[in-house]
Phi, psi and omega in degrees: 000145175308131181295147181276146178287138171294147178296167187305323185254014181296148175277118170265128184278133181287161180299141173297142187283154180241030175244164178308322177296314169303317184294316183297314184300316180287329180291315171307305179314302178299321184292316186266332180262329174273309173280339173073033175287157179270149181313130172069005180235025177300128174293162174300317187289322177290326173290323172302314183291311179297321175291321179300317180284344172288312181295323187296320184299319177293322172296310183300327177305309182279342174296307183298311179306316175310305185299322180298311179308310180300313178300318176300317190275338171056033185268184174293147176227152175246140174241126191261108187262123178207142178280358182226137162219103182273081193289331193070206176282149189261316190303318180297319180296323179299309182301311181293318180291332179277344187071035186243020186298305180297320181294323181290311181309307184292331177290322181286331178295336176288344178265000181070036184227162178258136178299321177301321180296318181293317177298315173315327183294335183282131170284156167300132187287129182279052191250007174195174183232002174174212199290334184287318177296322176295319182301319181297317176297312178307312187301315182291327172303317174303305182308315179296315187291333175276353180079018189271134181285080180238127177253134173274140168242127174202197182248142179262087179296124176296321185239132169290193183303300165177160173273121188267127173243143172261116178228124187051036175087353183261149170279139178227127184267118184252150170299132181260084182268067183297343187267003192295328171266018187075173186224096187287001186270348180261162181230112172298138181235070181299341171293347187247023175304136175245156179259135180236127185266155176214152174057217188072207180205167180264140190227141177250137181216165181255143174268189184296342175262020178077004181286136175282138179221153174254155172208153178255108187244163174072035184273161173250115191265157178232143182268139167251118181255122189270141174231127190260141173233129181276135185243101192276147171277165176284101167051042178238003184067006179270128177236111175265184188235139156252115180259125187246141180244133179258136178274145175216162174273157171284335172242142177300304178200167183271104187300320180315298187294326179296314174302330180280356183095357182266070191295306176303320188284333189289330185246015180298319181294318181293313183301312185301322178295311186297336183307322186306322181251016188281311187225136183290125173050074178300153172296118186259031178276350174259162177289324175297329183292315177297318180302309195293320185297319184289320175307306183305317185292319180286322174308314184292313188285329181284325177298318181290314179300311178307327185287316181296313185295320183304321180293321180293320185289317182298331182265318197253350183069210178273020176270111184254018180307313186247022180301313183296335186282346185243007184223135163225138176250116184261125180262117178281083195073198196272347197296318179273020188298335179302343178298333181294304178287336185281321177297318171306317180296307183296321175292322180278300188292322190258336180240005173067018172287154174280173184305302182303314170303312177298316180293328180297315178296306181303309185288347179247014179233341180271122178236145191231128174249122181270133181247004192212139173251005178280122180297324183286352176271349181276139186295127168219123179246136174303130174304325180293326174295310180301323183302311181294316190262325182227068190293322178296314177306322181294320180298328175279328167306319178291324180288312185304309190301313181304309175308314170304307187292329178294323176288326176299311188299318177302320183282334182220073180309116178089358183268085186289329181299318181288321172305321185287322184287322186273337188307140174287334178261116176282125190256348189281111182076212175305132174301130181230142171275109173278100201279338176295319181298320181292321180295318179294319183286323178281351183258156178261348179221136174226119188232142170277183187235013174191156185302304180307305182307313178296323180296321179280336168300312185282330182272335190228283190309312181247030196300322183290319173298316183305309183303323189285320184221075187295332187284352178275338185269141183207166184243144183217088173301134180298168178207165173239158181281123176288354175284318181280320199265355173229301187292318176281318176292341187219065182300326174303314186286323176310308180297324184290316181297314181291328174288334183268321189240358186088174188267001185295336182299337184292327181264340182214102191293345173307332188286355173292343175307336186287347177291323185316310177308325187286350178297339187263359182267114180302319185298313175300317176301317173307313186290320179297319175299320183294323183289320179293325181293320172314308190287324173298316173300311179295324181290320180298330169293320181289322187294316176302319181291316185275328192240346182075011178269127176267108173289153185273126180296133174087352179282156168305131176260113188254104193245130170231088187244121188174174178303145175283104174220149187294329178293329180291337165066054163296339177295323178294323180291317183300319177299318176297316185300313173304324179292319172299315181293328183288322176300316181297315187291338183272016180081021176266020190296322184296342177265350176267119176297126185304136185210134166256130183250116184242128172249148168203149178155163184243140174266139177296143191298345178251012179270094182308303184291332173294318180293331173298319183294315170314303174302317171301318178304315191286324180293320173301310175305317180300318179292307184295318183280359180246012184252122186299331183302326186277000188292138182068005176241320186208128174231142184229135176220140171248108177274118188286170170052050179309139186195181188291326185283336168293315183296333177294328173276321180307310184290335180289340191249344189288142175265313187239116184266122180265118174229070197243035174300154176296129180307129182094003178257318189272124176303301181216305191087139179228335171306320184303328181288315179303316179302299187307313187303330185258017168091015175280149174269148180245130171263126187191166173269166171284080181210138177061221181278359168308322182298314175295326179292319176299314179295322184288317186274334184106129187301336179290344179249025182220133189270085172282132177217172158089171176291149171269174190305321184289320181298315177305311182299319185291325186286329187301127186097344186227026186268121178234107182299329182301325179303315178285335173290318182292327190276347187227107178301318180298321182287323176302313186291327179287318178302313184297322180292315177298317180293328180296345188086015186304322186256009180210051187301327188252012185215067196293138167089352185308325192250011181299328173295326176302304189301323175305311184285325170293334177267002186275120177302345181261010176301106186284003180251350165058048185291322182290330181298331189257001186298307194290326185294316184297322180295319183288321176293325179294320183294316171316301174310317178295313183299312185288336169300324178287346169258083190302327184295316179294315186289324175296324177302314176288331174301311178301317192284333170302299179302312179307328187268000187274003177311317191291340177269023169282150180281344177301311179296310177310308179296318176296340174284311176313300182303317183289324192250345185228316184280314184057046178274152174266122181298145176279135171246115179254153178240142184301000000 
């Protein structure tokens, strides 16, 4: 809506100062007048909150101007729907993008505090559990930095995935109540609450003209309460919005039941409603878990679409003729696929459009990003659950499917097998709704997130859809924001780069190419190495503080940090650690290059094998680190509670980046990009974005090993682990150590499931097939490490070649090919 003009005598506030003195004054105001702290006794937490509120004021100034600009230009907008936004800490990003890092440091010095200490006070926002959510956060940063009018929509989870502790080598999950001390970056918007329907039934009625309509009646409603977080662009005055929905009951509690003494029953409805936004991604192994997961997905889709449509109706009334020209809904993976039938429902049931008009709008505004090739990760919901929970949506899904299958039948008459493969409703056994199929059918664009991933989508996972609609499919290789993952995570390198090649790389990471010639400069290599030593020392202190493990000074830092999953093959890395340990015990310690091996990552609470792998890694670390023979040669650490703020330190210090998933299983990966950007060398398979990383830096500068995706596919059904065991004496020794119970002397049989998986001819991850190749490439990496001149040269070349993996490049491609937004140009 147009901004209201201030009244004649309205008080017009001057712009807030961007200097240290202004920031200090405002922070002291919040500290003493809002938080009520005593003079000179404000705690770190109070100072963090006060400084956050001062920074938020400056963000809000720019936020309002951005919103006004968007409304004035009346252009197209994109709405990014994602169940995860893994923001990490907000203060550092705000300081960097506003250009206030030095001013904030100076302001805090006046309070006799250090900025780094205050920043450490902030908890990581518990709004995601891995790469999907972090990618969404990177994308929002790039959208704002490129001036694109993009709004993020997600859920405001009260508890994050979980806080991981390691006890006796086992993962223990503790609640992640990240909001317990409040979140000063958000603004509640109670005036924009939305009603979300669940349960009830679908009813048909006639209007005054005798036209049939549907309506969803007898529903149990839940309120979606919005909280807005400002997303600043990099020093361009643009501030976009991330709107997060919190679930609330329509009635706080039943006062009659409360007065009658039925206390639990009185608040049951309130508690049931709030469960939707209580915990990120509940374990869906139980029926209740499945229902809650589906409730979360529909809650996000319905609240967000209602919100967007309310803005449209406020300006255009019930005229939706040009709605599709002004809106695009980007579905971040399959989770928000309910948006397809929900937009149909809103257009038809709430706004009176006929089917064809509603479908034209829906199918021209929805765009779907697929993030996984794993069939078990694609959403499938029982029809009976849909019928109970979302009856009106199920009717629409059946109608979408019926019309779609008619189209397929016209193109391929009599091909019933094709109809079964393409159907949104799976009929084998219990009827299931295939949400990925729904997203493909309802979207005008379907993209993968790396060249190989998109190729496999087109050739395998969605092959039939690709033959039907080849024009829908496109690739958008992922990227990461260089603001957080280079400028903020690695300030020493930031300063060195700016001094050496100038500041232009900060706005366009392609300028890092200018770094390449300096790889041949001995003086620059020494300075490069000095920066890396600073970062490695910082991480070593953190590792010692949190785990008690003393890293070996000057040793290679070999890192694998990511979600614990069998396809990511932390197990292969663990087998190699056992091999190195075995070599040392055989008396070959002098030939083993000193190495610190770092693992981090969380296993889903219900994922037995992943949690067993964590236990194995910790048991191996306990044996290795307490053996005198490994002193100065090998250290192993599992760093608990992996999160964004940890990765900021890890990626800046790592020498060797482990990207060793089974080929054809990783969609893209983004950790591989963060490591490369900061100068790490990569050991990896031809999987996901590894392929493009190898192309960018050059095959000779990448430690490639293992089967490729085609070879993995060909080997499936004819995989015999014993063949690889018999061919490699080192592998035999590793497996013998495991089998003998060497790493579980007082826990007999605990690793039998792992042994069974490794020796199983049906092991889909084919760990033993790649061991020998992996071992040999690790030997190459170790030999190269001993030549520090060459290692530093390649480290510089890796960073110089990383510009293509900026999320700015990715977002430019989304905009050019899918969104078609006009960038905002703001003036200070």
